N, C-alpha and C positions, 0 to 999 in steps of 0.2 A: 587842214588842221583838225585835230581831234579824231583822226582815223586810226591812230596807233596809240599804244600805252603812253609813249613819250613822244611828244611832237618832234618830228624831224628824225626820229630813230625807228628802226625796225628791230624788235626784240624777238629773237628766235630761240626756242628751247630745243635741247637735244638731250640724249641720255646721259646718265652719270654712272659709270663712265660711258664715253662714246667709243664704239669699237671700230677697229680696222676691218674692212677697207672703207667703211662708211665715213670715218673720220680718222685721220692719221695722228698717231701720238696723243690721242685724247685731247686734241687742241683744235676745236672747230674754228677758232679765230684765225688760224693759219690758212684756212681755205683749202686744205689738202685732204683728199679723200672724196669719195663720190658725193655724199650728202653735203659736206662742207662746201664743195665746189658748186653744187646745185643751189645751195642756199644763197651764196653770193651772186650767182647768175640771176636768180629770182629777184633778189634785192635790187640789183642793177636795173632789171626790167621794170621794177616798180618805182625807179627814180631815186633809190638810196645809194649813196656812195659807200664803199667798203667800210670807211671809218664810222659810218652811221648805223652799222649793224652791231647790235648788242646781243651777247649770248647769255643764256641762263640754262640751268640744268633741272630736269625733272625725272622722277621715276616713271616707269611705264604706267603704273596705276594713277599717279597724280595727273598725268597728262590727259587721260581719257575720262576722269571723273567729272561729273557736272559741276558747274560753279565758276566763279571768277578765276581768272588765270593771270600769271605774272609774265605772260608772253603774248606776242601777236600771232605767231605761227609756231608749230612744233614739227620738227623733222626727225623722225625716228623710224624704226623698222616695225610697222604695224601690219598685221593681217586685217583686212577690212572684212568684218563679219556683219550680219544683219543686226545683231544686238548692239555692236559698237557704232554702227551707222546711225542708230537711233539717238545716240548721245553726242556724237562728234561729227563736225562738218568736214569730211575728208575731201581732199582734192582727188583728181584722177590719179591713179598710181603712176609714179614716175619710174618705178623699177619693180619687177617681180622676181622672186627667187624661190626655188623649192626648199622645203625643209631638208636638213641634213643631220646625219647621226655623227656624233663625236664620241669616240670610245677612249677609255683609259689605256695606258700602255699595257696593262695586264689583260685587256680584252681585245688587243689588236688582232689576234689570230682567230677571233670568233668568225665562223662562217657567215657570210652575208645572206642568211636565210631567216625568214620569220621565226621558224622553230628555234633556231640558235639564239636569235635576239631576244625572244621571250624570256629566256632564262637569265639574262643579265639584270643587274640591279640598276634601275633607271632613275633619272632625275630630270626635272623640268621646272621652268618658271611657272608658278601656279596660275598666273593670270593670262597665260598665252594660249594660242591655239595648239601648242604642242601637246597639252594635256588630253584633249579629246582625240587628237591624232594617235597618241600613245595608246589610250584605252580602247579606241575603236579599231585601229589597224594592227598595231604591234601586239596588243593584248598581253602585257608582261605577266609572268607567273606570280609576281609579287607587286604590291602597290608601289607606284613610283613615289619617290620623295620629292616634295614640292618646295620650291625656294622663292624668295622675293625678287631676285633679279639674276641676270646672267653671271655677274661676278660671284654670287653665292653658289651657283651651279658649278662654275669653274673651281671654286675653292673646295666644294664637296668632292669633285673628281680628284683634285690634287691630294686630298686627305683620304682617298680610297673609300669614301662612303658610297659612291656610286660607280658603276662600270661604264655607263653610257648616258648620253643626254641627247635630246632632240632640239635643234635650233632652227 
């Protein structure tokens, strides 16, 4: 007793929205998608029945800021950096994935070279490791536009504000 926010329940936070393939249909409670399935498997190993798992949503920034939380554990796609490791008690990574470039339909024929990529208008979530990767490796010819979350980056691409994003 007293080990979780609510006795007998395991409260798990995920992103808002929670993206495919990590969570299918933005519905973690369905247990479909990689992270949703892992969450229920971890809960079961901890002795919680599926009906005792409670889901909540957080932004990327909310989840890693110091202070009291409204969840017991958080399952989202985080790059573990030295600075973040100072503030957050990360588990061992359960999945690692390389960064990927997403381009707009208008930039689909851009050659896959650094020189060609530099001339695209880039966007990224400002609090992620995509920003230093963009500035240090791709070195775009204009400053990338920074957004609060992936949904905003996707909206900017749909609105033709950016040509490419790093996820």
